[in-house]
C-alpha positions in Angstrom: 5.0 1.0 -3.0 7.6 -0.6 -0.7 9.3 -2.3 -3.7 9.5 1.0 -5.6 11.1 2.6 -2.6 13.6 -0.2 -2.2 14.3 -0.1 -5.9 14.8 3.7 -5.8 17.2 3.3 -2.8 19.1 0.6 -4.6 19.4 2.7 -7.7 20.6 5.7 -5.6 23.2 3.5 -3.9 24.6 2.4 -7.3 24.9 6.0 -8.4 26.9 6.8 -5.3 29.1 3.8 -5.6 32.3 3.6 -7.6 31.3 0.1 -8.7 29.8 -0.5 -12.0 26.5 -2.4 -12.2 26.7 -5.3 -14.7 23.9 -6.3 -16.9 22.0 -9.2 -15.4 18.8 -11.2 -16.2 18.2 -14.4 -14.3 15.1 -16.6 -14.2 14.5 -18.6 -11.0 15.8 -21.8 -12.6 19.0 -19.9 -13.6 19.5 -18.7 -10.0 19.3 -22.3 -8.6 21.4 -23.7 -11.5 24.2 -21.2 -11.1 27.3 -21.6 -9.0 27.2 -20.6 -5.3 30.0 -19.0 -3.3 31.9 -21.2 -0.9 32.8 -18.5 1.7 29.2 -17.9 2.8 29.9 -14.3 3.8 26.6 -12.8 5.0 24.9 -16.2 5.6 24.2 -18.2 8.7 27.3 -20.4 8.1 25.2 -23.5 8.4 26.0 -26.6 6.3 23.8 -26.6 3.2 23.1 -22.8 3.3 24.8 -21.1 0.4 25.1 -17.6 -1.1 25.7 -16.3 -4.5 27.0 -12.7 -4.8 25.1 -10.8 -7.3 27.0 -7.5 -6.9 29.7 -6.1 -4.7 31.7 -7.9 -2.0 29.9 -8.5 1.4 33.2 -8.7 3.2 34.2 -5.1 2.2 32.8 -1.6 2.5 30.2 -0.8 -0.1 26.9 -1.9 -1.6 26.4 -5.6 -2.1 23.5 -7.9 -3.0 23.4 -11.7 -2.5 21.1 -14.6 -3.0 20.8 -16.8 0.0 19.9 -20.4 -0.6 18.4 -22.3 2.4 17.5 -26.0 2.2 14.2 -27.4 3.3 13.8 -28.3 7.0 16.5 -25.9 8.1 16.5 -23.9 11.4 18.7 -20.9 11.9 19.2 -19.9 15.5 19.3 -16.3 16.7 22.1 -14.2 15.2 22.8 -10.7 14.0 24.8 -8.9 11.3 26.6 -5.6 11.8 25.0 -4.0 8.8 21.4 -3.0 8.1 20.0 -5.3 5.5 16.8 -5.4 3.3 15.6 -8.7 1.9 13.0 -10.1 -0.5 11.8 -13.7 -0.5 12.2 -15.0 -4.0 11.1 -18.6 -3.7 9.6 -20.8 -1.0 8.0 -19.9 2.3 10.5 -18.3 4.8 9.5 -18.3 8.5 11.3 -15.3 10.1 11.3 -13.7 13.6 13.2 -11.3 15.8 14.7 -11.9 19.2 17.6 -13.3 21.2 16.4 -16.9 21.2 14.6 -19.0 18.5 10.9 -18.9 19.2 8.7 -20.8 16.8 5.6 -18.9 18.1 7.0 -15.6 16.9 7.8 -16.7 13.4 6.0 -15.0 10.6 5.4 -16.9 7.4 6.8 -14.8 4.5 5.7 -16.2 1.1 7.5 -15.3 -2.2 7.4 -11.6 -2.8 7.5 -10.7 0.9 10.1 -8.2 2.1 11.7 -7.8 5.5 14.5 -6.0 7.3 17.5 -7.2 9.3 18.4 -4.1 11.4 22.1 -4.1 12.2 23.0 -5.8 15.5 19.4 -6.9 15.9 19.1 -10.7 16.5 16.8 -12.6 14.3 16.1 -16.3 13.4 14.5 -18.3 10.7 13.2 -21.6 9.6 12.3 -23.3 6.3 9.6 -26.0 6.0 9.2 -28.5 3.2 10.7 -26.3 0.4 14.1 -24.7 -0.3 14.0 -20.9 0.2 15.8 -18.3 -1.9 16.2 -14.8 -0.4 17.8 -11.8 -2.0 19.6 -9.6 0.5 21.0 -6.1 -0.2 23.0 -3.9 2.1 26.2 -1.8 2.6 29.1 -4.0 3.9 31.1 -5.2 5.4 28.8 -7.8 6.9 29.4 -10.5 9.4 27.3 -13.1 11.4 27.4 -13.3 15.2 25.2 -15.8 17.0 23.6 -14.6 20.2 24.5 -17.9 21.9 28.0 -18.9 20.8 27.1 -22.6 21.3 24.7 -22.2 18.3 27.4 -21.1 15.9 28.0 -23.7 13.3 31.1 -25.7 13.9 32.4 -25.1 10.4 32.4 -21.3 11.0 34.4 -21.5 14.2 
């Protein structure tokens, strides 16, 4: 039911947008095998974490959808984005929690097919285990990433 609601909302957003939705069909192997974007807009900014823009431009106003690729054994400290985001775990097990500080006890294991939200300006954190995780995130931009503790911000993003 939730997936139908999300799909309906996504379709409605496309109809309201001036952007034209391209035809796209991608198998999981094709997602991993395709080029990723170097700017990492909408990601944690950590080394090894990459994005692939599927639609739109996360740095600009309007609907966008990205794939987020997170390597195995990665911890992402508490951070927030200015936009409300909806996400679906595509591959791997994603451990996700809400709060101002990383807290392993409050992580919830989200296997493939799970959905979750990232409310705008609400701090959240995540971790991967032994497998890479791919997450699809959709929202209305522009987006950004702000770490709750500035010392946690990846050095490359400063």
